[in-house]
N, C-alpha and C positions, 0 to 999 in steps of 0.2 A: 518645768515647775508647776507643781500642783499644792497652792496653798490650801488649808483645812482648817477652819475655825472650830474648835470643840466647843463643847458645851460649858459654860461658865461654872465653878465649882465654888467651894467655899472652906477649904482646906488646903493651903499653900503647902505644908508637909507631905500632904499625901500624894501630890502629885509629885513632887521632888522625889520621892521613894520611889516612886514606879519609874521615873526618868533614869535615875541613877540606879535602879535595881537589874535582877538578869531579865526581865521581860515575864510576860506569861509563860511563855516556853522557851526560856533562854535563847531569846534573839538579840537581846541588848548586848554587843559588843564595845568593850573601852569604852563605857558612858565617860564624857568630860565635857568644861564646858568650852566652847567656841569665842562668846563673847557676851559681855552682859553690859549695864546701864554704867556701871564703875570698874576700871580696869583692875582694883585691887578686890575686886567680888572673890570669895573662897569659893573653890572648886573641890567638892568631896570626891570627885573622880580620880584628880592627878597629886592632890595635897593631903598626905595621911594626917595631916593634923585637924584638916578642915570637916564639919560636921554637917548634917543634914540641916540639923537643928540652927546653925552658923547662918547658912544661906536661908532658909524660912524667915527666921528674925530680921535679917537684913531687907529682904524683900517686903514683909510686912510691916515694918516700922511706920510708913508714913499711915497705913492703916490702924494699927493701935494707937496711933497718938490722936485719932479722933474720939469722942466722947462714944461709950457703947452703943447709943441710941441712932447715932449718925455714921455708923461703920455698916456698908453696905453687906447684904446677907451672902450674895454670889460675887468675891471679890476676885476669885483668880481667872485671869484671861489666858488662854492655851490655845497656840497656834501651831500646827506643823505644816512644814514646807519640804516637799519631796521632791528630788528630781524623776525624770523619765525613764524608764528601764534600760533605754539605748543610749542614756544619756554618759559621757565620761565621769569617772570617781572625781569629786572637787575637793580640794585642799581644806584643812582647817580655816587658813585663812579668807578663801573664798567662801566659805559659810559663815565666817563672822561679818562682812560685809554684806552678803544677802540678808544675815539678820538684821542689821542695822538699816539698812534698805527697807524693808520689811516693817519693823517697827514706827518708824518714820511715814511710810505712806499709810498707816492704818491709822493714825493718830495716837499710839500709846507712848513714842516719842519723838517726836518731831524736830526735825533738825535744828538745833540751837536752841533747844527748848531747855533749860537746866533745871525746871521745875517739874518735869516730866514724869511718868510711872515709873516705877522701877521693873527691870526685867533680865531675864538671863537666858541664853540660848544654849541646849546640851544638845551634844551628837553623840548618839549610842549606834550607828548605821552608817555605812557608805553613804547611803542615797537620801539622807534627809536628816533634818533638826527638828528640835520641838522649842517652843520659845514660850517661857513662862511670865507674865505680868500681873502684877496687883494693881486692881483697879483705883488706886487714889494717889493722884500725883504729889509730890513733895511738898506742894503750896495746901494740901487738904483739899483740892478741888477735884472732881471728876473728870476723865479724859471724852474728848469729843470723839466717839466712834461711829458716827452715822455713816453706813455703807462701807463698813470696813472690810467685809468679804469682795466685794466689787473692788475696793482699793487695792487689795493683795492681790485679787485677780491681775490688775493694770499693771502692777509693778513688776510679778513675774514676768508679764510680757516683755517688758522691759529687760529685766534679768535675763530672759533668754537670748535675747538679740544680743546685748553687751557681752554674753559668755558665748556665745556661738551654739547654743544649746538647742534641742527639739523644740519646734515653736507648738506649744499645746492649745488647742482651738478653748476659745473663753465657754465657760459652761455656762448654766441658764437655770441652774437650780432643780433640774428635772431627771438628774441622772441617778443611777444607782448608786448606794455608798459603797464606796470601793472597799476592798479588803484590808484590813489592819495590818501592819507589819507583822504581829504574831501570828497571824492567820496565814500569812503569805511564808512565814520561816516553818510553822508547822506542816504544811503542805510540802514544802521542799524534802522536809525531813520525811515525810512518808512516802516520798516520791511520785507524789500528784502535782499534775501539771496546774491543776485550777484548785481553789481554797474548797472548804466545804460550803462556805456562803454562796460562791459561784455554783458550785453543782447542784445548791438545793435551788438556788434561782433558776437554773435551766429545766431541772425538774418540775418546778412548780409552771414554769411556763409552759412545758410541754403536757402538764395535766389538764392547763387553762384552754388549748387550741381545741378549739371546735365543739367543747363541753358546752352543755345546755343549761345546767342546773346544779346547784349544790351538790347536791348527792353523787352526780355523775364526777363532778371534781374531786370531792373527797376520796371516793372510790378509787379514783386513778392513783390518787397519793399513795394510798395503801397499798395499791397493787405493785407502785416502784420502790416500795420498802421503807418508807420515810414513817417516823414517829410522828403523829399529829397531838397538839392541845389546843382545843378549842373554848374560846372565851364565851360564855353564857351570860344574859342579864337574867335577875330574878325573874324576870316573866317568862324565861325559857326562850327567848330570842337569841339567835346566833349572834354574837357582836364582831368576831374576830377569829383567828387563828394562828399557830405557830408550829413548824416544822424541824425536824433534827434528821440527822442522818444517825442510824444506829452504832457507828464506828467512830463517830465524833464527839467525842466526850471530854470534859474536866478533869482537875487533878482529883476530883472525888470522884471520878469514875461517872460522872451523869451525864446525859445526853445535852447536849448545847442547842438549844432551842432558837430559832429565829424566827419575829412576827413577820407575814408577807409585806407588811409595808416598809419593813428593815429591809428586806431582800431588794425591791422596787419598789417607787410609789403606785405604780400601778398593778401592784400584786397583792394590795390590800382586799380584803373581803368587799367592802362598800365597790372600789373600783372594776372587780372583778364582776359584781354585780351589775354593773352598767352594762356589761357585754350582752349578757342576759336580758336584760331590760329592753336592748334595742330590738330587739328580735320581733316585737310585736309591730315596729314601727313601717309604715308603708315602704316600701323598696322603690326608688327613684327608677324611671326608665333607663337612665345612663349606667346604671351600674348593674341590671339584670344583663344576664347574657342573653344575645340574641338568639334566634333559633336555628340560624345558618350555623352557628357555632357550638351549638347545643348538642354532645353527644348523648346517644341514647343511654339510658338509666342502666347500672351495674356495680355491681360489689366489689370487682376484682381491681387490683392496685393499678392494671393499667389503664384501665377506664375511670379508676379516679385520678388518676394523673392527667388524664386527655381532658377533664372537667375541670381540672384546677388551673390547667393551661387557659382555656377559656375563659373564667374567671378572673384569672391574673391580668388579662389583656383587657378586659373590660376594666379593671383596676386601673391600666396605666390610661386610657382616656380620661377617665374622671380626676387623676393626679394633673394631667396634662392641662386640661381646661376647667375643671370642677373648682366650688366654693370651697373656702379653707377648710370650714367644718368636716366638708364631706370627705377632702383629701386627707385629713388628719385619720380619719376613721379608716380608710385605705389602707394608709401607710400601717397603723395599727395591728389592723387583721391580716396584712401581707407576713407578718413577724409569725403569727400563728401557723399561716402555711408554711413557712420555711420550717419551723418548729416540728412539725408534723410530717413534711418531708424526710428530714434528716431522721426522725424518728423510726420511719418506716421503708429506708432506701437501703440498697446493697451495700455490701462492706467498702467497696472500690469507691463509692461517692460518698459515703458515710462521713466521714471524717472532716473532709472539706465542707460538706452542706452543714453540720454542726458546728464548724467555725463560721460558716456564713451566717448563720442563725445567733450565735452568740455576739457578733458584732453586728448585726443589724438591730438588735434590741434596743440599742442606745438611740438609733434613729427612730423608732416608735415614739418617744414621747417629747413632747415642745409643749408651749404654754398655750399653743391654739387647741382648745378643747374640740374633741372629735365627737362627731354628732352619729353615735350609732343608730343603727336600722341600715344605713347605708351602705355596711360592709358585712350583710346578711349572704352575698354569694361567694366572698373569700372564705368567712366563717364555715360554710358549709363546705366549702372546699376542703377546709384543713379536717372537719369532722368526716368526710368521705374518706381521704385519705388515712385517716387514724383507723377507722372502722374497716376499711379493706386490707388491712395487715401488711406485712413484710413484703416488698417487690424482689424479685429475683434480679440479678444484675444482665440478665440477658434477656432475648427474644422482647415481646412487646412490652414488659415490666421495663427492663432497661431503657428501650428506645422511649416509651412515653416519659421517662424520669428525664432524659434528655431534655426531650420537648418541654417538659415543665420547668427545667433549670432556665431553659433559653428565654422564657416569657418572665421567670422571676429576676433573671439579669436586666431585662426590658425595664421592669417595673421598679427594682433596687437602684438602677442608674436614674430614672426619671425621678424618682425619691429624692437621690443626691444633689440633682437639678432645682428641685423645689426647695429643698430647706437651703441650698445654697443663695437661692432667690430672698430668703425669708433671713438672709443674716444668721442661720441655725446652723453654727460653723462645727461643734461637736457631731451633731446629728447629721450632717451633708459628709464628714470625714467618715463616720461610722457606716454610712451606707456605701460609699465609696470601697472600703475596706470590705465589706460584705460581698460587694461586686466582686472583687478580686477572687475571694473564695469560690464564687459561682462560677465564674470564668474556668478556674482547675476543675471543678467539680463537671462541668460540661463537658470538657474536652475527654473527661474518662468516661463517661455515660456516650458520649456521642461517635467516637470514634470507631467502634465496630458495626453499628448501623449505616453512618454515614459510608464506611468502605463498601459495606455490600452494595450501596445504591450508585456510589462513585462506578461500580465496577458492571452493573447493569446499564447505565446510563452509556458507558464507554462503547457495549455492543449494542447498542440502537443502531438502526441504518443512519447511515449518514444522512440520507435525503429526510429522515423523520427528526433529527437533528436540527437541519437546517430549517424546518416548518417552526419547530419551536422556539428556535433561534429568533425567527421574525415575530412570533408573538412577544416575545421580552422585549425586542425594539420596540413593537408598538406600544407595550404597556410603560416602559421605564426607559425612553430613549437616552436620556442624562445619565443614567447608570448604566446602559446596557453592557456596552463595551467592557466596562470594569468587570460586571459578573460572568461574562463570557470568558475572560481570561482567568478566573477564578478556579483552583482544582474541583469546587462545588458546582460549578455548572454541570457537571456529569450527573450528580445526585438531581439538583433541578431539573435537566432533561428527562429523566427517569420519572419522577414525580410527575411532568406535565404529562408524559407519555401514560401514567397510571389514570390520573385525570381523565384525559380524554377517553381512556378505554372504560372509565365508569360513567360517562355519559357528560362530562361537565363540557364545558365553554372554557379551554385553556387561556385564551385570551382575555376572557371577561373574569376569571378567578385572578389572573395576575394584576390585571389593572384594579381588582377591589384590594389585593392583599398591599399592592404598593401602595394606593392612595390612604391606607389608612394609618399610616406613620410614615415621616421622612426616613429615608435607607441613607444617606449621606455618611451617617456617623458608624455604619454598622463595619466589622471586622470584614465580614464576609457576606455581600449582598445576596450572592446566591443562595447561602444557606439559610438565610433568614427568609427570602422566598419561598426555600423548598419546605420550611416546617410551617409557615404560614398556610401554604397550598394543603398539605398533609393534613392538616388540623381542619381548615374550613370545609375541604371536600369528604370529611371522615375517611381519608386513607390509612391503612396500618402504617405505624411508622416502622417496623421490621419489615425487612426484605428478604431474610434468610428463607422463609418458606414458600416464597412466593415462585408460583411453576412458571418456567420459562415459555414465550409465547411467540408466534410469529407475526412479523409486522410486515406491512407495506408503507410506503410513501401516502398512498391516498389517504386522506382525513376519514376517521371512523370505520377503516376496515381493519384495525387491530381490536377492534371489540369483540372479537371473537373469546378472549381471555379476559378476565376480571383481575384487578388486584389482587395480591396475595391475601391469605386469609387475616380476617381483622386480630392485629397485635396490640401496636399502637404507635404513637408518633414521636418524633425527635424534635427537638429545638431548633432553630436556628441559631448559627453561631454568637457568640458574646460578644457584644457590641463595646 
């Protein structure tokens, strides 16, 4: 149940005409009254003799009874209450009871108060009602509406429990504005999954991801095909912007523009500029990727994904133990990496990555102000992903996509835990939803490279696998038997052999990989360790072109052949 208090108005008749009218795009179906302050209130929707003007005069009577100089300029109060998309369709009687509870909770018409404000609840769709009230009581006084939005939220949580509806997390005022009913109906008629508002928000987010200047940001919007209007001060300074889709037009066939701030609070031009301003801040050592994890510079999609995985891993450590302002910056910048990855990944993972980025967007904002500059590594990773171009769905591109997704799953899951500890209910729920989409995307990206490594591990000499099992028991004794029983063990065994052939100490790498963060919650301990090792040892992620090599049980004797040609890494399995 989602209550929304709209901006107060000055014309009761105008809102009544809208509520009983066809709607902006003919989406209002059977508008009618479900409840009101007086059972005899006329209903222009069901009574052919009732008029809009009769309802308006009845509601406005206490206002008009006051001397003109005492009448409030904005006397029209408007609240909509909407059911969640997967809730059952409620009856008129149910909505009437919900309306009475809501006006009582907000202070419009407290229970038992016979001198309260006049109000009416109109239903013109299955999933919501609108409540209109006039803000002068019958005794001429003004209602007490302090914190009415919060009180409406609290009452809706009780209504959800009483009617066994979906429990919607309580908001904190940092969410993006929800699409209106008319916007949703318009999208449905056009066969679109999302409204123009939502599509524009996604496009603007992607344009921001990794951008470093206004010029680059607006160039990306133009390249995406959007129409742009800039708000310029008399001094010539740019104050803001609006965007529109060329095919989203009103009845007069004019483009419908949305200001950045109305798409999302952090997409206003001043808030976007804060990201760029943070680039001059000194980066703390805790956010800088360590040299061992730093891959050589490259402009290709595979290397950009490998570097993104390293930056994301460092962000996990900050979210685990960092200061709140630093954590908020990492969480926000992770959204840019998700947008960039979704934009540049292959078709078989793109849809789930897009859904993950769409869901995670809500987790990027809270009342904890981000301290920009500490997110430079993630923002650079997003920039590298965008500038590296589209990735293939196979080979090193595909395998490193899986690696990056795995690290992002870890970060998003850690983000959900952090928000939950801060009692950020909506943000925690959004992060958990994004994690599920990442889990699906990871499996699509990882199955092929994992299968190749699995087969290679199966064909290793038994004595060599036994030695690697000993390394595992030494490094993670509490989880070793679990890892050895998993299908991913063979891929981990192949990775240990590759690391040893490349001159690394397998036991040392395993100890370092296992010590960086607990593994007890992993779906597959062996996969997690495998991807960490391949990233830390700079081993290729794709093994399809790896030449077969002869190995013996003696340590170091299989170093005659080095791991397969550099292609890119895969991530450990989602946790």
